[in-house]
N, C-alpha and C positions, 0 to 999 in steps of 0.2 A: 755073437755078442760076447764081449769080454766080461762085462759086469752089468748088473742092473743098478745104475747109479742112483736112481730115485729111491729104490729100496734101501740102498747103502745109507743115504741120508736119514731115512726113517729109522733104520736099525741103530745107527750111531746116536741119533737124537734121544732115543730111549735110553741107551746106555749112558749118555752124557747126563741124563737127569740124576742118575745115582752118583755120578761124580760131583755134580753141583751140590747135591744133598750132603755128601760126605765132606766136601771142602768148599762150603759156600763163600767164604771170604776170598779165597784164591780165585774162584771162578767169577765172582763179581769183579775182581781186579782184572781178570782176563777179559771179561765183557767190556769193561771200561776202556781197556787198551784197544780192543777191536773197533769199538765205536769211534774212538778218537782217531785211529789210523785210517779208517774208511771214510771219515768226514771229508766232504768236498772242500778243498782249499785251493792250492796251486794246481793240484791234479783232481780231476773229477772222480766220482765214485767208481764209474765204470772202468776207468783206466787203472784205478787201484785194485779192482777186482781181477783185472786181467794180469796185473803184476803178481797178485796173490796166486793166481792159477799157474803162472810161470814158475813161481817159487815152489808150488806144490809138486809140479813135474820135476824140477831140479832136485828136490829133497825126497822125492818118491813116496808121497804120502797119498794113498788112495782116498781116504775119507776127506782130506783137504781138497783133492781134485773134485770130488763130488760136490762138496759145499760151494766151492768157488766157481765151478762151472754153472751151477744152479744160479748163483748170484750174478754172474756175468750175463746170463740170459735175462734175468730180472732187470738189470741195468741197461739192457738194449744192445749188448755186444753182438756183432755179426760173426758168422762163421770165418770169414776172411780175417777179422781181428783176432780170433782165437788161433787161427793157423799161424799168423805172424807171431803171436805171443808164444805158442809152443815151439816156433822156430828159434826164438831167442833162448828159450829154456834148454833146447837141444844144444845150441851153441855153448851155453854155460855149463851144461851138465854131461855132454858128450853121449856116448852110446846108450847107457842106461836111461837117460832122459829121452832119447829117441823112442824107446819102448813105451815110456810113460806119456809121451806126447800123443801116441795112438789112443791110450786111455782117456787123456783129457779131451781129445776130439770126440770120441765115442760119448763121453759124459755130456759134453755140450750138445751133441746131436740128440740125445735122449731128452734133455730138458728143453730144447728149442721147439718152437712150433714146427710142425712138419714142413711148411713151406720155407722156412728159414734154413733148416738143416740140409736140404737138398743141394 
């Protein structure tokens, strides 16, 4: 196992509380942007979470991978959808994204019910 992705989301959530307390207006704005960006419109929320996961891989953000892999599971994404998503990220981000694609798939597998991840 490369990382414990569920533990990573818990650890960052704790740390982010301090950030929210220290810069509440900025973080309220960030939260509003996130809610607006993820709202189902022309694209459904699952598709948007998969896009966010691909971007997380391409920009090489481990905590972003953790949070968006978990959200993709909650939105009903399949492992096959995640594989296609990280394939696009590899295309856009080249070799380093291939390494992060492995992290994204591992994160998805850790959050997915055991029957889905296999």
